[in-house]
TORMAR-736254 format. One line per field, with one value per residue (C-alpha): x, y, z. Coordinates in pm, 1 decimal, decimal comma, always signed. Example, Ala and Ser with C-alpha at 12.3 -4.5 7.8 and 13.67 -1.06 7.14 Angstrom:
2
x = [+1230,0; +1367,0]
y = [-450,0; -106,0]
z = [+780,0; +714,0]
***
This chain:
320
x = [-4170,0; -4055,7; -4229,9; -4149,3; -3731,5; -3831,1; -4014,0; -3686,8; -3458,7; -3710,1; -3689,1; -3269,2; -3275,7; -3508,7; -3307,7; -3008,1; -3117,2; -3279,7; -2948,6; -2766,9; -3027,7; -3040,4; -2774,5; -2490,2; -2428,8; -2163,6; -1985,8; -1977,1; -1857,1; -1558,5; -1467,2; -1480,7; -1346,7; -1036,5; -1019,5; -1007,6; -726,0; -535,3; -461,1; -397,5; -139,3; +13,2; +22,4; +167,5; +418,6; +538,8; +568,2; +747,5; +1020,2; +1059,9; +1101,6; +1347,2; +1555,0; +1522,0; +1669,8; +1928,3; +2044,0; +2030,8; +2258,9; +2523,7; +2560,4; +2578,2; +2549,1; +2718,2; +3078,0; +3111,3; +3058,8; +2717,0; +2425,9; +2004,6; +1783,0; +1575,1; +1668,3; +1863,2; +2101,9; +2111,6; +2211,8; +2496,4; +2665,4; +2687,6; +2826,1; +3085,5; +3215,3; +3212,2; +3244,7; +2922,7; +2746,6; +2478,1; +2230,5; +2251,2; +2195,7; +1901,2; +1678,4; +1833,8; +1731,4; +1418,4; +1308,0; +1193,4; +980,0; +798,6; +755,1; +550,7; +374,1; +170,7; -33,9; +38,8; -95,2; -233,5; -30,6; -56,6; +144,3; +381,3; +388,9; +493,8; +745,5; +894,7; +934,0; +1009,5; +1298,3; +1471,9; +1405,7; +1597,3; +1885,1; +1964,2; +1956,9; +2206,3; +2425,9; +2441,2; +2357,1; +2616,9; +2568,5; +2764,1; +2946,9; +2780,3; +2978,8; +3219,3; +3088,2; +2945,9; +2635,1; +2528,2; +2593,4; +2337,9; +2108,9; +2031,1; +2140,8; +1830,9; +1637,4; +1666,9; +1650,1; +1311,6; +1184,2; +1208,2; +1057,5; +804,1; +716,9; +718,1; +446,3; +245,3; +287,5; +145,1; +519,0; +781,1; +1200,8; +1248,5; +1090,0; +1086,6; +733,9; +641,2; +800,5; +642,7; +310,9; +333,6; +492,1; +191,5; -41,4; +130,5; +202,1; +59,5; +350,6; +227,7; +380,5; +596,2; +728,2; +854,6; +1039,7; +1200,4; +1313,9; +1458,4; +1632,6; +1794,5; +1967,8; +2057,1; +2218,8; +2395,5; +2555,5; +2685,1; +2794,7; +2984,5; +3107,5; +3236,0; +3221,8; +2981,1; +3024,8; +2910,3; +2578,0; +2504,7; +2535,0; +2302,7; +2073,5; +2049,0; +2008,8; +1747,4; +1555,5; +1579,8; +1476,6; +1180,7; +1043,7; +1091,6; +864,6; +602,9; +618,1; +570,5; +297,2; +86,6; +162,8; +207,0; -155,9; -260,9; -591,9; -876,6; -1164,7; -1429,7; -1735,9; -1949,8; -2250,6; -2432,2; -2771,1; -2748,5; -2613,8; -2773,5; -2608,5; -2237,3; -2339,2; -2410,1; -2091,3; -1876,6; -2013,1; -2021,1; -1751,7; -1498,7; -1597,6; -1582,9; -1866,2; -2030,9; -2204,9; -2514,4; -2518,7; -2887,4; -2831,9; -2898,6; -2745,8; -2606,7; -2602,3; -2867,0; -3031,7; -3178,4; -3520,4; -3466,7; -3619,5; -3256,2; -3303,6; -3241,2; -2981,5; -2825,5; -2425,7; -2201,8; -1896,6; -1668,2; -1293,4; -1047,8; -675,7; -513,5; -429,5; -770,9; -817,0; -795,6; -1044,3; -1301,6; -1271,3; -1320,8; -1651,5; -1795,2; -1705,4; -1847,5; -2164,7; -2144,3; -1862,1; -2003,8; -2009,0; -1822,3; -1599,2; -1433,5; -1102,6; -918,7; -624,0; -743,2; -450,3; -566,8; -906,9; -1083,9; -1379,8; -1619,9; -1481,1; -1175,4; -888,7; -654,7; -374,0; -31,4; +96,9; -181,3]
y = [+6227,8; +6006,3; +5755,8; +5797,6; +5746,5; +5464,8; +5276,2; +5316,1; +5193,2; +4918,1; +4816,4; +4875,1; +4629,4; +4317,7; +4403,6; +4332,9; +4006,3; +3903,1; +3907,8; +3786,7; +3467,3; +3388,6; +3102,7; +3206,2; +3128,6; +2962,0; +3207,6; +3372,4; +3024,4; +3012,9; +3338,3; +3236,2; +2880,8; +3074,9; +3319,6; +3059,1; +2838,9; +3139,2; +3232,4; +2877,1; +2854,5; +3176,5; +3041,3; +2727,1; +2808,4; +3054,0; +2761,2; +2553,8; +2837,8; +2936,2; +2489,1; +2518,0; +2785,2; +2605,0; +2239,0; +2432,3; +2604,4; +2325,4; +2105,6; +2366,2; +2565,8; +2203,1; +1883,7; +1885,1; +2080,1; +1835,8; +1517,3; +1449,0; +1218,5; +1213,9; +958,9; +913,4; +1040,8; +1341,0; +1029,9; +841,4; +1159,3; +1258,7; +904,9; +923,5; +1265,6; +1159,4; +884,9; +949,5; +1331,6; +1370,1; +1711,8; +1662,2; +1887,0; +1619,8; +1361,2; +1516,2; +1486,1; +1168,6; +989,4; +1156,3; +1123,7; +746,0; +827,5; +1171,2; +932,0; +722,2; +999,3; +1036,3; +725,5; +692,8; +1013,3; +1264,1; +1485,3; +1791,5; +1669,2; +1527,7; +1846,9; +2082,2; +1798,8; +1787,8; +2196,0; +2184,3; +1922,1; +2109,0; +2399,1; +2252,7; +2131,3; +2493,1; +2638,8; +2359,0; +2446,2; +2817,1; +2955,3; +2994,6; +2991,8; +2997,3; +2706,6; +2749,2; +2519,2; +2230,0; +2097,8; +1730,5; +1760,4; +2089,9; +2002,8; +1710,1; +1884,3; +2194,9; +2057,4; +1810,5; +2073,7; +2299,9; +2031,8; +1870,9; +2220,9; +2227,6; +1925,4; +2004,6; +2365,8; +2198,0; +1926,6; +2204,3; +2348,6; +2033,1; +1910,3; +1707,3; +1730,7; +1368,2; +1114,4; +842,2; +921,7; +889,4; +498,8; +444,6; +537,8; +261,8; +24,5; +59,1; +19,0; -319,4; -506,7; -541,5; -280,6; +78,7; +395,9; +449,0; +133,7; +108,7; +448,0; +298,6; -12,6; +197,0; +462,1; +146,2; +2,5; +363,1; +407,8; +26,4; +166,9; +426,0; +222,4; -4,0; +240,5; +549,7; +479,6; +359,3; +750,9; +904,9; +634,0; +719,5; +1130,9; +1074,9; +896,1; +1192,8; +1431,8; +1184,3; +1242,4; +1640,4; +1613,6; +1412,4; +1543,4; +1894,3; +1792,7; +1666,5; +1998,4; +2195,9; +1972,9; +1953,3; +2266,0; +2359,7; +2271,8; +1909,9; +1921,7; +1632,8; +1517,7; +1438,6; +1251,0; +1284,0; +1029,1; +1171,9; +1197,3; +1563,6; +1660,9; +2006,6; +2150,1; +1973,5; +2124,8; +2479,5; +2480,6; +2379,1; +2700,2; +2928,4; +2844,8; +2716,2; +2910,5; +2593,9; +2493,2; +2083,8; +1909,5; +1680,7; +1371,6; +1126,3; +770,0; +495,1; +334,9; -11,4; -175,3; -375,6; -725,5; -849,1; -740,3; -444,8; -129,0; +96,9; +457,9; +739,3; +1004,1; +1277,0; +1261,9; +1562,0; +1564,8; +1874,0; +1961,1; +2145,5; +2125,1; +1922,0; +2198,6; +2265,8; +1921,6; +1959,5; +2242,1; +1996,8; +1757,4; +1986,2; +2134,4; +1770,1; +1657,8; +1950,4; +1826,8; +1421,5; +1250,1; +926,3; +1087,4; +828,3; +1029,6; +903,5; +1075,4; +1021,8; +1276,1; +1488,9; +1534,0; +1883,3; +2119,9; +2381,7; +2601,1; +2636,8; +2788,4; +2586,1; +2858,3; +2827,4; +2676,4; +2854,4; +2807,0; +2707,8]
z = [-28,9; +278,6; +143,9; -239,4; -88,2; +102,3; -199,4; -423,3; -96,8; -72,1; -419,8; -438,4; -170,3; -309,8; -636,4; -484,2; -277,7; -596,8; -753,2; -467,8; -410,3; -790,5; -932,0; -1082,9; -1461,1; -1607,5; -1704,4; -1341,2; -1165,0; -1441,5; -1297,0; -951,1; -981,1; -1202,9; -925,4; -664,1; -908,0; -924,2; -550,1; -466,9; -738,9; -643,5; -243,4; -356,4; -555,3; -264,5; -64,4; -328,0; -398,2; -0,6; +59,2; -257,3; -101,7; +277,5; +118,3; -79,2; +244,9; +424,4; +167,9; +65,5; +381,2; +610,2; +433,1; +147,1; +192,7; +514,5; +345,5; +553,0; +403,1; +456,3; +387,4; +89,3; -270,9; -162,4; +78,0; -234,0; -439,8; -151,2; -158,9; -523,4; -523,8; -247,6; -451,1; -797,2; -820,6; -1047,5; -948,6; -670,7; -917,2; -1190,6; -950,4; -800,7; -1114,1; -1265,1; -953,9; -864,3; -1247,6; -1233,3; -910,2; -1042,6; -1368,6; -1141,4; -966,5; -1340,7; -1212,4; -867,8; -716,0; -1026,0; -1338,7; -1160,0; -883,0; -1114,2; -1303,3; -1015,2; -875,8; -1177,5; -1175,1; -804,6; -862,0; -1148,8; -943,4; -624,2; -931,4; -1066,5; -720,1; -576,9; -903,9; -920,9; -619,2; -355,6; +45,2; +281,9; +506,2; +834,7; +1055,2; +1094,0; +1415,5; +1338,2; +1616,4; +1456,0; +1075,8; +1098,9; +1332,9; +1126,1; +815,8; +873,3; +985,5; +677,1; +448,6; +638,6; +662,1; +242,9; +188,6; +396,6; +247,0; -58,3; +31,4; +124,3; -219,1; -387,6; -437,0; -346,9; -399,8; -271,5; -444,1; -159,2; -63,1; -431,4; -409,2; -48,1; -173,2; -532,5; -311,0; -64,2; -313,7; -446,9; -125,4; +222,0; +378,0; +476,4; +361,6; +700,6; +640,9; +291,5; +417,6; +710,4; +514,4; +244,1; +459,8; +667,5; +332,9; +281,5; +645,9; +597,1; +294,8; +407,0; +703,8; +466,9; +217,7; +492,8; +836,6; +1093,1; +1274,7; +861,9; +905,3; +1252,7; +1194,0; +859,5; +1121,9; +1325,6; +1020,8; +910,6; +1209,9; +1203,1; +851,2; +955,3; +1293,0; +1089,6; +798,1; +1014,1; +1199,2; +881,3; +709,7; +1038,3; +1204,7; +1551,5; +1683,1; +1617,1; +1630,4; +1793,8; +1697,7; +2001,0; +1996,7; +2331,9; +2440,5; +2757,1; +2877,3; +2953,6; +2589,8; +2566,8; +2896,3; +2757,1; +2396,7; +2566,0; +2753,6; +2399,7; +2253,2; +2540,2; +2778,9; +2519,3; +2180,5; +2011,2; +1722,0; +1716,1; +1534,8; +1655,8; +1512,5; +1605,4; +1709,4; +1929,2; +2236,5; +2140,2; +2466,2; +2543,2; +2449,0; +2155,4; +2146,1; +2365,4; +2249,0; +2211,9; +2375,0; +2075,5; +2210,7; +2053,7; +1983,1; +2012,0; +1784,4; +1806,1; +1712,0; +1931,1; +1907,0; +2180,8; +2366,5; +2450,2; +2552,7; +2930,7; +2916,8; +2751,1; +2993,0; +3283,3; +3129,2; +3083,6; +3424,1; +3573,6; +3361,9; +3361,3; +3500,5; +3334,7; +2986,0; +2685,6; +2513,8; +2225,0; +2106,0; +1779,0; +1587,5; +1297,8; +1020,8; +953,6; +939,9; +748,4; +766,2; +1078,5; +1380,8; +1325,1; +1287,3; +963,7; +1030,1; +985,5; +667,5; +494,2]
***
């Protein structure tokens, strides 16, 4: 009887393993892909909605009631609103529209469609949703108005869209010229702040710069997360000891590349070596140096910043 039950269990396990190892059918692949896309759509929509609420709060709770401006398309819209009394909600759609059309060819159709919906939703929130005026202190308005507006823009970017078309214009111009995206955005905002200084006062322009700085730093924080990853390449004669130290003492993974030492004269036989590559946060960098110095103080180390990382032994970023 015992042998019979063992046979049944073995057969069930074999069939399960066979089913798990067998290739997926076309229908099963489509179901899996649909689930993943739906889950990502829900997550991205949540980020975009949260970003719209934050940006609306920054505009209506701080900037708009106190005649403050920001950089980018939002800054242009705020300037025109102050000069013509055209509702900000209409200007946000009208001025952003050419840049979003540009996004169809510059970035992707999905990105452009999401951005159009996000900007329309932002305009609706700005026009219809009431927010209390938080403060009349100019410094607080500039800092926290920029903070909430920047958080909104950053969350929208996390959701795969924009609510300010400046970035799209920067990408388009950078592809047509030798300027970088950062150069284009900087020049664009210098023009806006110059107009603000001419039309209004120098004081308003200076506060606008402060608002822009607060917004841009918040965008960087939201998009990149609190932990900045660092890719580290290590070349050492004691690479196996360093590999074990990274795994056992730091709890991180690493990848090994096969390479050759390149320092040699013509005709010399180059020595083969293993090259270690690991990914850590900037906060762990000091500990990694300590672990490497314990083993080989002469190890050659190359470090570079990583914008984002996913999978392996890397922790998920916040808000990702």
